[in-house]
N, C-alpha and C positions, 0 to 999 in steps of 0.2 A: 902614678904620677908621683913625683916632686917640685917641691915651690922650685926649685932649679929649672925646672922648665916654663915657664913666666918667663928666663931672661927680664928681671929686672933687676936696677940697676946698682952696680957693683955695695953701694954703699945700704942701701934698704936690702940685700939680700944680707946684708949683714946685718944688719939688724930684729932680719930671720929667721938666721940656727943663733942667735943673742940667745933669743925668744925660745928657742928651743922649737919650732914647730919644725916633721920631717913633712911628712901628707898635709895635702891638699883636705877640706872637707867638700864633703860636696858641692855647698854651695859656692862656694870658691873654686871649684874646676872647673864652675859651670860658667859666674860673676865674672871673673875678673878678664880674661881674654875677649872680653866684647869691652869690658871697662878701659882697657891699657891701650883698645883701637881706636875710642874717641867715641863708643855707638854711648843711647844716652839703656839708661837699663829697668826695667822691671823688676828685681828682683824676691821672690814670693818666700820667707822662712819665717819657721820658730826660732823663739829665741833660744839658745845655747846653741846653733845649728855654725860658727862662726862669721856670720855675717859683718861683723864691725871689720876684721883683715879685707873681706873682699871689697870695701870702699880705701879702706885708710891703705894699703901697696897699695896699688896704682895709682892710687895719690900721692905719697910718697914722689915713687916712681915720675909720675909729672911734671914736678913741686921741683922735681933738680934741677932739670933747665928752666932760666928764668928767671924775669927779675927779682931779688928777697925784699922782704920789708914789704912787699904789699897784700889782704887781704883777696888773698886769688882761690879758695878755697871755704864754702862753707855749709857745717854740715846741722840740719837743724834737729833739733831734736825732746822728745815735748817735756823731760824732768831734768832733773838738772845732775841725779845721780846715775840716768844716761851717757848726760856730756859730760860730765866727769871722764865713767866707765870708758867711754871713746875720746877723750882728749888723752887718758892713762895709755891708748893703744896706742895712740897716732909718739907719742915722748917714747913707749918701749922701743916700737918698729922700728922711728926714722932716728934715732940716741945718735946714728950717725953721720945722718943729713945734714945738719946741720941744721934742717925748717923746723922752725918756732908754733906752736901752737894756742891756745888762748881761747878761754872757756866765758860763755857772757849769759847768765843767771837772777832770774831776782832772790832776795833771800840775804845777798850782802851788799858790800857798799858799790856803789854807779860808779866815782870815782878809781877807783884798784885799776879796775875794768878798762877805763877812759885811758890811762896810763901805759896796762900793757899797748895798746892798738896807735898810741901816737909812740913805742917806738919800736910797733914794726912786727907783725906777727904770719903767716904769707897761710893759717887755716885758723880758722875760730868755727868755735861749738859750741852752739848757743840753742837756749829757749827760745822759744816767738815771743814773749811779751820786753823780756828786756832785753831782747835785738830789740825792738820799734820801737823803745828806747830810744837804741842809743843812734839809729833813723834820723832819729825825729831830731835831736840833740845836733846830730852831724860831724856826730865823735866817731862813725866808723864810716869806711868808702870801701865800697863795692863795688866798683866801675871797673878794677879788675876782675872782677871775678868770673875762672871758669869753669869750676865745677861744683855742679850746688848736689848736696845727699840729703832727701828730705827720710830719716828712718824711725820706726813705726810711725806710720803713716797711720795708720788705724790708731794709734794710742793716739796720737794726737788728735781726730775725729771726733774718740769717747772725750777726750778733755773739752774741745768746743776750739781747738783753736785750726781748725780749716780758715777762718775767716783773717786772721791772723799771716797763715802761712796767707794767701791770696795777695792779703797787700804789702809783704815782705820780697814777692816774686816783682811785683810791680819797679821795687826797686833795685833787680840785682839786673846784668845784661843780661839781652834776649837773644846773644851767640852766646851758651856754653853747653856745656854739658851734665846732663840732669838724672839725677840717682834715684830710687826710690826706692826703700826699700816697705814694705808690711808683712804683718803673718798671715793676712784677713787683707779679702778683695771685696768689701760691702759696696754698693754701689756708687754711697761719695765720694769716695777713696778712686773706686773706678773715673767717673770722670774731672775728676784731680790728674789722672795719669794722663787722660788723655788731654787735657787743658799745657801739661806742663810736661806733658816727654812724645820727643819727635821723634819717630818711626824706632821705641826700641825696642830692644830684646828680651826676650822674657826668659825670665830664668827661674822655676820653683825646684825647688825641695819637699819635703817632708807629709805635702798634701796634708796640713792641718793634723796632721798627723798624731797623740806625743809621742815620745818616744819608747822604744822596744826598750829601752834596758828599767824603765819603772815597773817595779807593780804597782797595781792599788787594789785598796781596801775603806769598804765602807762604815761608818758607826754610828748604826742608830741612837738618838739618844735624844733628849727633854733638853729645853734649849740652858734652860737654869742646873742642867748640868752637866754643861759643855767643862767647866773649868778646872771642875773636882776628875773630870775624863780626860781631860787635858794628861794631870797630874801623874793619873792613873795609869797611860797612855806610857807619859816619860816612864814612870818606871819599871815597869815590864818590855822595857826596849830599848837593845841597842843601838844608841844614839851615836855618831861624832857630830857634825851641826845639822842641824832643826830649825825650817822657815815654818813661822808659820803666821796665817793669814788670817786677817781677820776682816767685816766689814765697814768698820768706821775709828779713825781714827781714837777715839773715846778709847772706845773697847780694846784696842792696843796698846791704850797704855797700861788703859786698868789688868791685862792677859799676862801685860809683862811684866806688872809690879808683883802680881799675884805669885810666875815663875821664878822671879826675885825671891820675894819670899821660903817660896818652899827652897831654896838652897841653890836653885841654879843659876851659871851666868849667864844671865836674861838683860835682853839689848829691844829696846823700843822704834822705829821705826817710822813716823810716820808729818802728818803737814802743820803740825802747830810747832815741832820743832826748829829751835835757826839750825841756820846753812851746817855750823859750826855742829853741830851734836847730831845733826843727821848724820855728819859724815863720819864721827869719828866712830857715831854705829856702825856704821857701814865699815869703816876697817878692821873696828875690832870685831866685827865676824869675822871680818876677812883674813885675819891673819889667828884667827880662834882665842882674842881673850872672852870674848860675849862666845856662845853655847851652839844658846839660840837668839835666835831672832825676829819678833812676831811684829807684824810688819800691812800694811794693806796694802791695795793693789799697786792703785798713785805712784807712793813712796816705795817699791819695790824694784819697779820699774828700771828696769842698772843694773839691780843688783849677780853682779856673775864672779861668782865665787862656785870651782866647780869639787868643792869636795863635801858643798853638801849630800848627807845621808836619805834626809827623809824632810818631806812638804804635805805638814797638818794642815790641814782648811778650817779650823774651829769654824768658821763658818760656810759658808757653799758660793761659790765664784757665783756672777749672775749668768754668766753665760761661757755654752760651750769653748766656747774658742778662749775663755777669761782663763778657762779649768785647764788647757792643757797649755797657758803662760805660764798658771803660776807653778805647773809639776815638772816645768821642762825646768828649773832651777837645778831640775837634781833629775840624779840620772846622764852624768854628762859624762863629757871624753872617754867615751868607754865605760863608764862605770858605773856601776849598776845602784838605783834607785828608789825608794818608796813612796808610795802620795797613803798621804790617809786624809779618811772625809767625812767627818763632823755629821750629822744626815736629819734633820727633822723633818716628821711628814708634809709639810709645808714644802720642803724640796722633791718630794714623787716624778714632778714632771723635769725641774731637769736632772733628776739621776738617769731618769731616759732617753734625753738628751746625751749626756754622756755617754753611756751605753753604748746608743749606736752609734756615736763617733771613732766610739774602739773597739766596736762590732763585734762584744761580747760583755752578756753579769756579771757584776767588776759582786765581790764578794761583800761579801753581810759578817759584819764580826762584833762578839759583846769580848768583856775584858770578864776572868773569869773572879768571884765573891768581890765586881760590882754591881752596887743597889741604885739594879734602876729602876727602882722606885718610888724615892725618897722624892715626898714632895716638897714645892715649892712654895720658900720662907709666908706666912701671912705679907707678910712688903719685901719681896723679892729687889733686892738689893746687893744680886748679882750684877757679873757681865751681862748677860743676854737679857736684859729686861724683856716683857715681852713675852712670856714662853710661851714655846708653841703645844699642841696640843698634846696629851700623853699618848706613848708608843706602847701600843702592852705587846709579851711576846722575849722568846730572844729571834732573832735574824740566822738562820748560820749556823747557829749551834753553838753551843761557848766555845769560848779559844781564848788561850794566852798569846797576843803578842808580841813576839818575841822573833830575832832575827842568829 
């Protein structure tokens, strides 16, 4: 199947061609037709499957007819980074349509957003909190809205945004097309879908299983040795672009600093940064200025960099779904990737959960020559305070992690 089978408006098709799209991904192939015919859609798909274009392209096609300079499509996203990613997709794919998009989120000035809305846009991509501010101030008019998109709904639930979503829905027209996309379907998201979607078409791909293009490995290590192991792993691994995940903002900053001191082109992405610095880190990573980006789960939402060769979980994620989201950043666009995870004894339950999802035992690796028995300093000032219990033995045999 090719994109021309969707019969988009010629100006939308021109954007598809200019972006280099040829054949639609599975989620695009399944979701675009019902969206084009005006159905509500519940899309279940992981990060990296092409779901952004699955709703952006039909929206652009729809908005080619009708009035301009009115907000006719609203996309709600959980993070600023994802909002910018969606906005960039709209700009790229809609370059020849004349349609305008604006982003609305906190951490930046309110008045410039008001000015963009005053000048007139057809599409708004917003985070819930700042959007509610605009609604309360009367600086956005949603009375002409035709399409509502809730992207990464499960992550909005994780971040506590569901009450805000329900408040926003009270301010949008009841007669509308609603599209919801989520990687998973917990009970709260299922209830929200039942409340806001009308006779939806459900489309699903991947069934929450990590991409087959990613290989996985576990590195048992004590907590206080994680940074040293990360540096050693980087030295022994042929990397192109590396995304490192940590559990906390403080740890992301410290790991990024350690990598910089070791001579790597590294940056951190975490919630304490201003939006300008977050965007600079993201843009630098995307363009190759930074080889390594250290991020928390929330800050990394919306990273769309197709050439990531490695995802390294400095800290084990809290759920198997979070693991799938993280490693979905590599092995994209038919490329292969590696997912390395540092594990302590306390991570045993989560390791079993991840192996159940993968349907296989994940290889345990050690790095030859690395001192796994080095004791923590009397006062641990390393990044991972509160070291885990000592792990003895070499799991899986000595192996140099190289590609």
